[in-house]
TORFIZA-805995 format. One record per residue (C-alpha): residue in three letters; x, y, z. Coordinates in steps of 0.05 Angstrom, whole numbers, padded with zeros to 5 digits, always signed. Example, Ala and Ser with C-alpha at 12.3 -4.5 7.8 and 13.67 -1.06 7.14 Angstrom:
# TORFIZA-805995
ala+00246-00090+00156
ser+00273-00021+00143
This chain:
# TORFIZA-805995
met-01468-01173+00383
thr-01419-01224+00341
val-01364-01244+00379
leu-01301-01255+00335
thr-01232-01294+00347
ala-01178-01251+00332
asp-01104-01282+00316
ala-01056-01243+00358
tyr-00999-01257+00311
thr-01036-01235+00248
val-01062-01169+00285
ala-00984-01157+00295
leu-00973-01163+00225
ala-01025-01121+00213
ala-01006-01063+00254
ser-00934-01072+00230
leu-00965-01061+00162
ala-01003-01010+00177
met-00940-00964+00200
leu-00902-00983+00140
leu-00955-00959+00101
ser-00971-00895+00139
tyr-00884-00880+00131
thr-00898-00895+00051
thr-00950-00855+00050
leu-00924-00792+00085
lys-00858-00799+00043
leu-00896-00804-00030
ala-00940-00745-00013
val-00885-00698+00003
gln-00846-00724-00057
ala-00909-00713-00099
ser-00914-00638-00083
ser-00840-00635-00113
ala-00860-00660-00181
arg-00861-00615-00237
ser-00841-00653-00302
arg-00874-00701-00342
ser-00833-00755-00303
gly-00862-00726-00239
val-00927-00744-00265
cys-00912-00819-00281
met-00883-00824-00207
val-00944-00798-00178
leu-00986-00855-00221
leu-00949-00910-00198
ser-00936-00884-00131
ser-01016-00883-00129
ala-01027-00952-00152
ala-00967-00976-00100
leu-01000-00950-00049
gly-01075-00965-00068
phe-01057-01041-00067
ala-01011-01040-00004
leu-01081-01007+00031
trp-01122-01052+00000
thr-01071-01115+00019
thr-01065-01092+00082
thr-01140-01092+00097
phe-01149-01151+00084
val-01092-01176+00129
arg-01135-01141+00188
val-01198-01180+00164
leu-01158-01244+00161
ala-01138-01224+00233
leu-01205-01217+00257
ser-01229-01282+00228
ala-01182-01330+00259
gly-01209-01401+00255
gln-01256-01397+00207
pro-01248-01406+00131
pro-01245-01337+00099
arg-01300-01330+00042
phe-01290-01272-00014
asp-01331-01247-00062
thr-01295-01234-00126
ser-01332-01174-00138
trp-01320-01143-00080
leu-01245-01153-00076
leu-01247-01111-00150
val-01295-01059-00115
ser-01247-01062-00055
leu-01183-01048-00094
thr-01214-00998-00146
val-01236-00957-00083
ala-01157-00964-00049
val-01129-00944-00109
ser-01176-00884-00127
ser-01173-00859-00053
gln-01093-00859-00057
leu-01093-00827-00130
cys-01143-00769-00103
ala-01100-00761-00040
leu-01032-00748-00077
phe-01063-00708-00133
phe-01083-00659-00087
ile-01017-00650-00063
ala-00988-00659-00131
cys-00940-00612-00173
arg-00959-00553-00131
glu-00936-00509-00064
pro-00965-00551-00001
asp-01017-00501+00033
thr-01071-00511+00079
ser-01128-00525+00032
asn-01084-00579-00002
ile-01057-00613+00054
ala-01133-00615+00083
gly-01151-00650+00015
thr-01101-00701+00023
ala-01110-00716+00093
phe-01189-00720+00076
ala-01175-00769+00014
leu-01136-00818+00059
ala-01183-00819+00117
val-01244-00830+00068
gly-01199-00885+00031
ala-01181-00925+00092
gly-01252-00925+00120
ala-01281-00933+00044
thr-01235-00995+00025
arg-01252-01026+00101
cys-01322-01024+00079
ala-01321-01053+00014
ala-01271-01103+00034
leu-01316-01136+00086
asp-01338-01205+00069
glu-01405-01239+00094
leu-01371-01266+00154
ser-01354-01193+00167
ala-01414-01160+00151
asp-01439-01161+00224
val-01378-01125+00237
leu-01397-01069+00196
his-01463-01064+00226
asp-01441-01063+00298
gly-01381-01021+00279
leu-01416-00966+00244
thr-01420-00922+00305
trp-01353-00932+00308
thr-01336-00913+00245
cys-01366-00844+00248
ile-01329-00834+00309
trp-01261-00860+00277
phe-01268-00812+00212
pro-01260-00741+00237
leu-01209-00777+00287
ala-01167-00800+00227
phe-01178-00742+00184
leu-01142-00701+00240
thr-01085-00747+00248
phe-01075-00751+00174
leu-01074-00670+00173
ala-01026-00673+00230
ala-00978-00721+00204
leu-00976-00682+00143
arg-00963-00624+00166
ile-00912-00651+00206
trp-00873-00688+00145
phe-00879-00616+00105
asn-00849-00576+00156
cys-00793-00623+00180
arg-00761-00643+00118
asp-00687-00624+00141
arg-00643-00687+00179
ser-00636-00663+00245
trp-00652-00710+00301
gln-00714-00663+00322
ser-00738-00674+00250
ile-00725-00751+00255
val-00765-00754+00318
met-00830-00709+00297
arg-00832-00747+00229
ser-00832-00816+00271
ala-00886-00794+00313
ala-00929-00772+00250
thr-00915-00843+00218
leu-00936-00869+00289
ala-01001-00828+00290
gly-01015-00851+00220
gly-01009-00923+00228
val-01055-00915+00288
ala-01112-00878+00245
leu-01100-00931+00188
phe-01108-00986+00238
gly-01166-00958+00280
thr-01218-00980+00237
asp-01217-01044+00264
ala-01203-01026+00336
glu-01276-01034+00361
ala-01276-01107+00333
leu-01215-01125+00356
ala-01233-01089+00433
ser-01292-01141+00429
ser-01263-01204+00400
arg-01231-01264+00432
trp-01152-01262+00432
val-01117-01326+00406
phe-01038-01335+00406
asp-01022-01400+00367
ala-01052-01395+00301
cys-00975-01373+00269
cys-00937-01423+00320
gly-00908-01469+00276
pro-00932-01483+00208
pro-00992-01445+00189
ala-01055-01471+00230
asn-01105-01450+00171
ala-01109-01428+00100
gly-01126-01359+00131
ser-01056-01351+00167
leu-01017-01375+00099
leu-01058-01316+00063
ala-01041-01266+00112
ile-00969-01284+00107
thr-00973-01278+00036
cys-01007-01218+00035
ala-00955-01184+00083
thr-00901-01200+00038
leu-00930-01177-00024
val-00943-01109+00009
cys-00875-01112+00037
ala-00851-01114-00026
val-00891-01073-00069
leu-00877-01014-00011
thr-00804-01034-00008
val-00801-01025-00088
ala-00846-00954-00082
leu-00789-00928-00027
val-00730-00951-00064
ile-00762-00919-00132
ser-00775-00855-00083
val-00700-00855-00055
cys-00669-00858-00125
ala-00725-00802-00151
glu-00702-00761-00092
glu-00626-00773-00105
arg-00636-00748-00179
lys-00674-00686-00159
thr-00621-00671-00108
arg-00564-00680-00156
ala-00607-00646-00212
ile-00621-00584-00161
arg-00542-00584-00144
his-00521-00587-00213
ala-00571-00532-00229
arg-00543-00492-00179
glu-00469-00504-00192
leu-00494-00478-00271
glu-00520-00417-00239
glu-00458-00406-00196
val-00417-00422-00259
his-00459-00380-00303
ala-00457-00323-00244
arg-00384-00322-00247
leu-00377-00324-00327
gln-00423-00262-00320
tyr-00376-00223-00272
leu-00322-00246-00313
ala-00340-00223-00369
thr-00360-00153-00339
his-00295-00144-00294
asp-00221-00148-00293
ala-00196-00217-00263
leu-00135-00187-00229
thr-00158-00121-00206
thr-00240-00141-00196
leu-00258-00071-00232
pro-00311-00069-00290
asn-00283-00087-00353
arg-00279-00039-00417
gln-00347-00068-00442
arg-00378-00060-00374
phe-00360+00012-00373
lys-00382+00030-00442
asp-00449+00002-00418
arg-00447+00050-00357
leu-00425+00100-00395
ala-00480+00093-00443
lys-00531+00081-00387
ala-00508+00147-00359
ile-00512+00185-00428
ala-00584+00166-00432
asp-00598+00188-00362
ser-00566+00256-00371
arg-00597+00275-00430
arg-00628+00336-00385
pro-00611+00407-00384
gly-00550+00420-00337
arg-00524+00353-00334
ala-00447+00336-00359
ile-00408+00275-00355
ala-00331+00269-00351
ile-00296+00213-00375
ala-00215+00203-00352
val-00170+00161-00378
leu-00101+00139-00337
asp-00043+00108-00364
val+00017+00088-00331
asp+00083+00124-00355
his+00138+00074-00377
phe+00095+00013-00352
arg+00124-00034-00406
ala+00200-00022-00382
ile+00173-00037-00318
asn+00137-00106-00338
his+00201-00118-00376
ser+00246-00101-00322
phe+00218-00128-00262
gly+00177-00188-00290
his+00099-00197-00301
gly+00093-00219-00232
ile+00112-00150-00204
gly+00075-00112-00258
asp+00010-00147-00238
trp+00024-00137-00159
leu+00036-00055-00188
leu-00035-00051-00224
thr-00071-00077-00163
glu-00038-00030-00114
ile-00053+00022-00170
ala-00117+00004-00167
arg-00134+00007-00096
arg-00100+00067-00089
ile-00146+00098-00136
thr-00203+00064-00103
ala-00182+00097-00049
val-00180+00168-00072
val-00244+00170-00120
pro-00318+00186-00092
arg-00361+00117-00085
thr-00403+00152-00143
thr-00349+00152-00188
thr-00344+00093-00234
leu-00269+00064-00237
ala-00249+00007-00290
arg-00196-00022-00322
leu-00192-00016-00394
asp-00137-00061-00419
gly-00066-00067-00394
asp-00042-00009-00351
gln-00093+00035-00371
phe-00156+00056-00324
ala-00218+00096-00335
leu-00259+00144-00294
leu-00335+00159-00307
ile-00356+00216-00273
asp-00429+00240-00271
asn-00438+00304-00243
val-00474+00374-00251
ala-00404+00402-00255
ala-00363+00353-00284
arg-00307+00389-00308
leu-00286+00413-00244
glu-00304+00342-00209
ala-00257+00312-00262
gln-00199+00364-00242
thr-00212+00351-00177
ile-00213+00276-00173
thr-00151+00270-00226
ser-00111+00317-00187
ala-00118+00279-00124
ile-00097+00212-00155
leu-00034+00245-00188
ala-00019+00270-00113
asp-00036+00200-00084
leu+00012+00166-00138
glu+00069+00206-00128
arg+00086+00160-00061
pro+00133+00102-00089
val+00092+00039-00087
arg+00142-00010-00043
gly+00126-00083-00038
asn+00150-00157-00063
gly+00225-00137-00048
val+00217-00071-00094
glu+00199-00003-00094
val+00176+00030-00162
asp+00163+00105-00166
val+00096+00113-00204
arg+00085+00167-00260
ser+00012+00173-00298
ser-00018+00210-00354
ile-00079+00230-00359
gly-00136+00252-00409
val-00203+00276-00390
ser-00263+00288-00444
val-00329+00319-00423
trp-00400+00303-00449
pro-00432+00335-00488
asp-00377+00383-00508
asp-00324+00339-00541
gly-00380+00284-00560
arg-00444+00255-00558
arg-00430+00187-00565
gly-00397+00143-00515
asp-00346+00119-00562
asp-00328+00180-00585
leu-00316+00207-00511
leu-00273+00155-00490
ala-00230+00161-00556
his-00221+00232-00539
ala-00202+00221-00464
glu-00153+00173-00496
val-00120+00221-00545
ala-00113+00272-00493
met-00077+00219-00449
thr-00030+00210-00500
thr-00017+00270-00517
ala+00000+00288-00444
lys+00047+00230-00445
glu+00079+00261-00511
arg+00089+00326-00464
gly+00127+00289-00416
gly+00076+00248-00372
asn+00056+00261-00302
arg+00002+00306-00318
ile-00077+00321-00336
leu-00093+00347-00400
phe-00170+00360-00426
phe-00187+00339-00492
gln-00175+00399-00553
ala-00198+00391-00626
gly-00132+00396-00650
met-00102+00327-00614
thr-00131+00290-00658
asp-00079+00303-00711
ser-00020+00292-00673
met-00053+00227-00643
gln-00059+00202-00716
glu+00014+00222-00726
arg+00038+00191-00663
leu-00004+00124-00680
ala+00030+00122-00760
phe+00099+00130-00733
glu+00083+00072-00687
asn+00073+00030-00737
asp+00130+00056-00776
leu+00166+00042-00722
arg+00141-00037-00711
arg+00149-00041-00788
ala+00224-00022-00786
met+00241-00078-00741
ala+00222-00121-00787
ala+00252-00085-00844
gly+00318-00071-00815
glu+00321-00011-00826
phe+00371+00013-00763
glu+00434+00014-00763
leu+00496+00030-00719
tyr+00543+00093-00727
tyr+00606+00100-00684
gln+00633+00159-00653
pro+00706+00154-00630
glu+00730+00171-00555
ile+00797+00206-00556
ser+00844+00205-00508
val+00864+00275-00487
lys+00944+00263-00472
thr+00952+00223-00534
gly+00907+00245-00582
arg+00890+00173-00598
val+00821+00139-00612
val+00819+00095-00548
ala+00744+00067-00557
ala+00684+00074-00596
glu+00604+00085-00575
ala+00551+00053-00624
leu+00493+00101-00633
leu+00426+00076-00660
arg+00403+00107-00718
trp+00336+00094-00759
arg+00346+00103-00842
his+00272+00123-00856
pro+00251+00110-00931
thr+00219+00171-00930
lys+00242+00214-00874
gly+00319+00195-00875
ile+00354+00193-00823
ile+00334+00192-00749
gly+00364+00200-00691
pro+00347+00160-00626
ser+00318+00225-00590
ser+00261+00217-00636
phe+00235+00145-00630
ile+00273+00116-00563
ser+00214+00144-00520
leu+00165+00116-00567
ala+00203+00047-00563
glu+00197+00045-00486
asp+00127+00067-00484
thr+00102+00010-00534
gly+00158-00045-00502
leu+00203-00051-00575
ile+00258-00026-00538
ile+00274-00092-00510
pro+00286-00125-00579
leu+00311-00059-00608
gly+00363-00055-00556
glu+00379-00130-00557
trp+00396-00122-00629
ala+00434-00064-00623
leu+00486-00100-00572
arg+00492-00159-00624
glu+00507-00112-00683
ala+00559-00074-00643
cys+00591-00137-00622
arg+00597-00173-00688
gln+00622-00109-00713
ala+00673-00100-00666
arg+00703-00177-00677
glu+00699-00162-00756
trp+00741-00103-00740
gln+00781-00150-00692
val+00792-00197-00746
asn+00801-00151-00810
leu+00844-00094-00781
gly+00870-00122-00724
ser+00836-00068-00684
ser+00824-00083-00607
leu+00781-00020-00598
pro+00726-00026-00545
ile+00658-00016-00565
ala+00610+00019-00518
val+00535+00004-00525
asn+00478+00041-00481
leu+00427-00002-00445
ser+00359+00034-00426
ala+00339+00029-00362
ala+00283-00022-00385
gln+00346-00067-00420
phe+00381-00064-00354
arg+00327-00087-00306
his+00305-00139-00348
gln+00316-00210-00324
asn+00351-00236-00376
val+00403-00178-00378
leu+00461-00223-00363
gln+00440-00282-00405
met+00433-00240-00469
ile+00500-00202-00460
arg+00528-00271-00452
ser+00499-00296-00518
ala+00513-00238-00553
leu+00596-00242-00543
ala+00582-00316-00546
asp+00556-00309-00619
ala+00606-00260-00636
asp+00657-00293-00616
leu+00676-00228-00573
asp+00728-00222-00512
ala+00684-00189-00463
arg+00736-00137-00446
ala+00725-00104-00516
leu+00659-00090-00495
glu+00628-00030-00450
ile+00560-00025-00426
glu+00536+00047-00419
leu+00484+00063-00362
thr+00442+00128-00336
glu+00443+00141-00260
ser+00370+00133-00260
ala+00377+00060-00285
leu+00428+00040-00228
met+00381+00075-00167
thr+00318+00052-00186
asn+00335-00013-00144
pro+00404-00003-00120
glu+00417-00069-00088
glu+00392-00108-00153
ser+00437-00062-00196
ala+00498-00077-00158
gly+00490-00150-00160
val+00486-00136-00235
leu+00548-00103-00244
lys+00585-00151-00204
gln+00566-00204-00256
leu+00589-00160-00308
arg+00659-00148-00276
arg+00672-00216-00270
met+00652-00231-00337
gly+00704-00181-00362
val+00661-00124-00383
ser+00676-00051-00360
val+00612-00003-00347
ala+00610+00068-00358
ile+00553+00119-00325
asp+00527+00156-00384
asp+00505+00232-00377
phe+00534+00238-00307
gly+00506+00300-00264
thr+00432+00298-00298
gly+00408+00242-00239
tyr+00424+00223-00169
ser+00495+00250-00179
ser+00528+00226-00119
leu+00593+00184-00115
ser+00581+00170-00048
tyr+00523+00126-00077
leu+00564+00102-00143
arg+00623+00085-00095
arg+00581+00024-00081
phe+00584-00006-00157
ser+00634-00033-00203
ile+00636+00027-00250
asp+00696+00034-00297
lys+00676+00108-00320
leu+00640+00170-00315
lys+00616+00210-00375
ile+00603+00278-00356
asp+00538+00306-00382
arg+00542+00354-00444
ser+00504+00409-00408
phe+00563+00421-00366
ile+00611+00422-00419
arg+00568+00467-00458
asp+00580+00531-00416
leu+00649+00507-00388
thr+00691+00565-00416
ile+00636+00623-00392
ser+00607+00594-00335
arg+00645+00589-00268
thr+00598+00541-00235
asp+00600+00492-00291
glu+00676+00491-00286
ser+00672+00485-00209
ile+00624+00419-00224
val+00670+00390-00278
arg+00731+00400-00228
ala+00697+00367-00169
ile+00671+00310-00215
val+00741+00296-00240
ser+00773+00306-00170
leu+00730+00258-00140
ala+00727+00201-00194
arg+00801+00202-00192
gly+00796+00189-00120
val+00755+00127-00125
gly+00796+00108-00189
leu+00742+00118-00243
thr+00770+00141-00316
val+00727+00214-00341
val+00702+00229-00402
ala+00679+00297-00426
glu+00620+00297-00472
gly+00595+00342-00526
ile+00659+00375-00533
glu+00646+00414-00600
ser+00701+00468-00598
ala+00774+00484-00586
glu+00765+00521-00531
gln+00732+00466-00497
leu+00772+00413-00512
glu+00826+00454-00483
phe+00786+00470-00419
val+00772+00391-00416
thr+00847+00387-00416
his+00872+00434-00364
leu+00816+00399-00316
glu+00850+00333-00329
cys+00793+00295-00358
asp+00831+00224-00387
gln+00778+00223-00454
trp+00736+00268-00493
gln+00678+00262-00547
gly+00643+00312-00594
tyr+00633+00342-00652
his+00702+00379-00648
cys+00727+00310-00676
cys+00669+00286-00716
pro+00595+00263-00715
pro+00574+00198-00704
gln+00588+00166-00767
pro+00570+00092-00808
ala+00609+00035-00789
ala+00646+00041-00865
cys+00667+00111-00854
phe+00691+00086-00779
glu+00727+00034-00805
ala+00767+00086-00851
met+00795+00110-00802
leu+00819+00051-00767
ala+00861+00021-00823
asp+00908+00076-00810
arg+00949+00042-00754
thr+00957+00104-00722
gly+00890+00113-00700
thr+00886+00189-00681
arg+00851+00244-00686
ser+00883+00271-00746
ala+00885+00200-00782
leu+00808+00205-00770
val+00795+00271-00801
ala+00836+00257-00866
ala+00800+00195-00876
leu+00733+00232-00869
ser+00754+00288-00916
ala+00779+00238-00965
met+00712+00200-00961
val+00670+00270-00973
ala+00715+00286-01028
arg+00692+00217-01059
gly+00626+00232-01051
thr+00605+00181-00995
asp+00557+00196-00945
pro+00592+00196-00877
């Protein structure tokens, strides 16, 4: 048996290189398993070349360690053969695991290739000097190979199972790396055990050419493996970023998909999602005995609420309504927000018509409770239209359209009710849409004008004020009164710009009469509840007065009780501001709303106008007489002026005079008149009722339309 001399320092260097090679091989094997693209395959090829060169070079360092003190003799052909064996074995090892999910067979194939490669490279790299070592260690090699295979198998399994960054995984991977290094270094275990060790070969300058070559090979191995590890880390980082970006894109896509099918405010399905579910329900329900009901719900006067309290309160109100409806409807019922303040229900049930009636009735009952929050209290009323498949249509679009027609009809009939679709409703719906289009066009075309009706003093018979009343001069339908279009204007939101125009026009006309006629007659202008609750109402009034150069004392604002009592605290603040400006305030149609002077005493009010419904039967109804008498008495107690509206006969005028009302107005004097007719009366300096009648009679005689 040949006794070899082993250089201890070169042996230590070879062992270190074996550990580095083990770590790099295991890391690149794990990375190769996740390669899927063309660039990943290229990385596998480059990694195989780097690992093969490192294995080949490390093997020669071990050979040099066993030939300390003797000049190395290498055959060039054997060098090339051993390099080819090393690269081929590493290529086979990585391709066993590359581009696929690791399993037992793949990992076993890779471990086998690594063991074969390490052994074959060692055998092919032996020179003539170490040929005896090969012969002497043949028995040991047969024992080493199965041990190396099992070691590589365990090490790969640990690395594939411990990919996180916990300290337990780090310890397990370190142990696996150590085991792999021992397996690589184990081919020379018997030779090292029987060698004579020396410790001075690498002390100081290199003792011989073998030591110098070992250092050079070690440097090359470290450089190659370092480059391979750097490339591996960069590839992992790029893959991690790609995975993160892909996940982010998936999340964004899912979010966009959700936003495309759901309402962002209420998180309910939107119109498109609802129509998709409706189409699916119709397709699934074409079986005997099945039916589908569609219910469309719309909040009454929501536009006015939005304009009055602001869009923030409007959004909050919609979310609260959605929450209430969701709590009422069964889970099998699809609830969606179509748009704005419009919601829809999809009811798929054998008795869909009966189920729709039950569910919608429960919704109306629940919404009758005032909605409180964000410092406001809002009374919510809604209109619901229902259509049923297949009676009211076989297509989803037809069902939805018919439910909306039924809902619109319910709103026209006063709201806060449920209506099932009937064939005749489409005609009235088309008429309403045409009327709404005319209303929008009329705003731009300037078809609105103000008529004026005098308020007359009971004691003197003189005209003491004038009320401005809105009229629509329709090109085909003639003069249209406000009762025909004000509710539609409120529903569509046109009441805000329309009311502002009326206010500005009244101020302009009052100022014109002051300049031309020297009249100081106050002009009363009605503000709707939506206008009064609008956040810019005070600014709008100031602007109208400033633009017309009109004294605030020449303007009177008329409000209904319901407009004041919707939010009493806020109303009181607005009225105080109006009082500071010098604008007077009257309560119009008093007696039809809250009718409680205990509330009204809190407000800065100047005048009460008793509703015409109490005046109409005043001469024959003792009850109405008692009510009017009580209103006059209490109003005087708090210092308010009382106006009787709707005086149409001398008997009624006599009664309100007897009851000591301060002022009156009505058709007994004259109906509301255009500005030109009213100006003719104002031209008479006396400003009495007789002068007004005379002026009107003269205009009629001239053929002028009053």
